[in-house]
C-alpha positions in Angstrom: 13.2 96.7 138.0 14.4 93.3 136.6 12.4 91.2 134.2 12.1 87.5 134.2 14.0 85.7 131.5 11.9 84.5 128.7 11.3 80.7 128.5 13.5 79.1 125.9 11.6 77.1 123.2 13.7 74.6 121.4 13.6 71.3 119.6 16.5 68.9 119.8 17.4 66.3 117.2 20.2 64.0 116.2 21.4 64.1 112.6 23.1 61.1 110.9 25.0 60.7 107.6 27.0 58.1 105.8 28.9 58.4 102.6 30.9 55.9 100.5 34.2 57.0 99.0 36.6 55.1 96.7 39.9 54.6 98.5 42.9 56.2 96.8 45.7 54.3 98.4 46.4 51.0 100.2 49.1 49.5 102.3 50.3 45.9 102.5 51.0 45.3 106.1 53.3 42.5 107.2 53.9 41.4 110.8 57.0 39.4 111.7 57.8 37.8 115.1 60.5 35.5 116.4 61.4 34.0 119.7 64.9 32.4 120.1 67.6 31.4 122.6 69.5 34.7 122.1 68.5 38.1 120.9 71.0 37.9 118.2 69.6 34.7 116.8 66.1 36.2 116.8 67.2 39.2 115.0 69.1 37.2 112.4 65.9 35.2 111.6 63.9 38.4 111.2 66.7 39.9 109.0 66.6 36.7 106.8 62.9 37.1 106.3 63.4 40.8 105.5 65.9 39.8 102.8 63.3 37.4 101.3 60.6 40.0 101.5 62.7 42.6 99.7 63.5 40.1 96.9 59.8 39.1 96.6 58.7 42.7 96.4 61.2 43.5 93.6 60.4 40.2 91.7 56.7 41.3 91.4 57.6 44.9 90.5 57.3 46.7 93.9 60.2 49.1 94.4 62.4 48.4 97.4 62.3 52.1 98.5 58.7 51.9 99.4 59.1 48.9 101.6 59.3 50.5 105.1 60.0 49.2 108.6 57.6 51.1 110.7 58.1 49.3 114.1 60.8 47.1 115.6 60.6 45.8 119.2 62.9 43.7 121.4 61.6 42.0 124.5 62.0 39.1 126.7 59.2 36.3 126.5 57.9 34.6 129.7 55.1 32.2 130.2 53.1 31.5 133.4 53.6 28.0 134.4 53.2 26.2 137.7 52.5 29.5 139.6 55.7 31.2 138.4 57.0 32.9 135.2 59.3 30.8 133.1 61.7 32.4 130.7 61.0 31.3 127.1 63.4 33.3 125.0 64.3 36.5 123.3 61.6 38.1 121.1 61.9 40.4 118.2 58.9 41.8 116.4 58.8 43.9 113.3 56.1 45.6 111.3 56.6 46.4 107.6 54.3 48.4 105.4 54.2 49.0 101.7 52.1 52.0 100.6 50.8 52.2 97.0 48.2 54.2 95.1 45.1 52.4 94.0 45.6 51.4 90.4 44.8 48.1 88.7 48.6 47.6 88.1 49.4 48.1 91.8 46.6 45.9 93.0 47.7 43.1 90.7 51.3 43.4 92.1 49.9 43.4 95.7 47.8 40.2 95.1 50.7 38.3 93.6 52.9 39.5 96.6 50.3 38.3 99.1 49.8 34.9 97.3 53.6 34.2 97.4 54.7 35.5 100.8 53.0 33.0 103.1 55.2 30.1 102.2 58.3 32.3 101.9 58.7 33.8 105.4 59.1 31.4 108.3 58.4 34.1 111.0 55.5 35.9 109.4 52.5 36.4 111.7 50.2 38.4 109.5 50.0 39.8 106.1 47.0 41.9 104.8 46.0 44.7 102.5 44.3 47.8 104.0 42.6 50.4 101.9 42.5 54.1 103.0 41.9 57.7 101.9 44.3 60.6 101.5 43.3 64.2 101.5 39.9 63.5 103.1 39.1 67.1 104.2 36.4 67.7 101.6 34.8 64.3 102.4 34.8 65.1 106.1 33.2 68.5 105.3 30.5 66.8 103.2 29.5 64.1 105.7 29.2 66.8 108.5 27.0 68.9 106.3 24.8 66.0 105.4 24.4 65.1 109.1 23.2 68.6 109.8 20.8 68.6 106.9 19.4 65.2 108.2 18.8 66.8 111.6 17.2 69.9 110.0 14.8 67.7 108.0 13.8 65.9 111.1 13.3 69.2 113.0 11.2 70.6 110.3 9.0 67.5 110.2 8.4 67.7 114.0 7.7 71.4 114.1 5.3 71.1 111.2 3.4 68.4 113.1 3.3 70.7 116.1 2.2 73.7 114.1 5.3 75.7 115.1 8.3 76.9 113.1 12.1 76.9 113.3 13.4 80.4 113.9 17.1 79.6 114.1 19.9 77.2 115.1 20.8 77.3 118.7 23.7 74.8 119.0 25.5 72.1 117.0 27.8 69.5 118.4 29.3 66.2 117.4 28.0 63.2 119.3 31.2 61.4 118.5 34.1 61.9 116.2 33.5 61.0 112.5 33.8 57.2 112.1 35.8 55.8 109.3 36.1 52.2 108.3 36.8 50.1 105.2 34.5 47.8 103.3 36.7 45.5 101.1 35.0 43.3 98.6 31.7 43.6 100.3 28.4 43.9 98.3 27.6 47.6 97.8 24.9 48.8 100.1 23.1 52.1 100.0 20.1 53.3 101.8 18.2 56.5 102.4 20.8 57.6 105.1 23.7 57.8 102.6 22.6 61.3 101.6 24.8 61.5 98.5 23.7 60.9 95.0 27.2 60.7 93.5 28.2 58.0 95.9 25.4 55.6 95.0 27.0 54.6 91.8 30.1 53.1 93.4 30.6 49.6 92.1 30.8 46.5 94.3 34.1 46.1 96.0 36.4 48.3 98.0 35.1 51.5 99.7 35.8 53.8 102.6 32.8 54.6 104.8 32.5 57.8 106.7 29.8 58.3 109.2 28.8 61.4 111.2 26.4 62.0 114.1 25.5 65.4 115.2 23.3 66.9 118.0 21.5 70.0 116.9 19.3 72.3 119.0 16.9 74.6 117.0 15.0 77.6 118.4 11.3 77.5 117.6 8.4 79.8 117.7 4.7 80.0 116.9 3.6 80.4 113.4 
């Protein structure tokens, strides 16, 4: 004799958390690009800018060894004109990054570097500072935990209103991968969703924001 499977009683909720973390390193990212009549001429112009970039870095106290070429591309440039592609020239693009720990001394050097580079390199397309976070394992663990606690708090509120109780956790899954983005020089904002007392004391300025969303199913039963 087979018995009918008991009906499953569950409550499903979404948990959300957001924490603010001080960045511990930054990169100065420089993009160079040149189009010329020969590939050799394009490369020479990029190399000339690189020589100027190295000199500038050393003049403000940035060691040459941490100036890294992370990407170098060669291509042919065309433009669409009069219903056909017209050859424009030989293109060279190069990406340079300088990685430094976040200290007042390093940030001062970076600001001086940025202020001087725009008028120095004839083929520079972009130069910006990006803040980031190393060794983020504990922060990722924390933001996941806070998202689950947020879901649990919601579920407890709903079950209390319905005069039932949570008897266990059925499933937990990420709605999407943990989101990370940088807020540089933005007014500090903190709301009830941040979930972390230690993060609310961060000063105005640079911060890394980590956000997590989880979907949690709780088993429920009568009180």
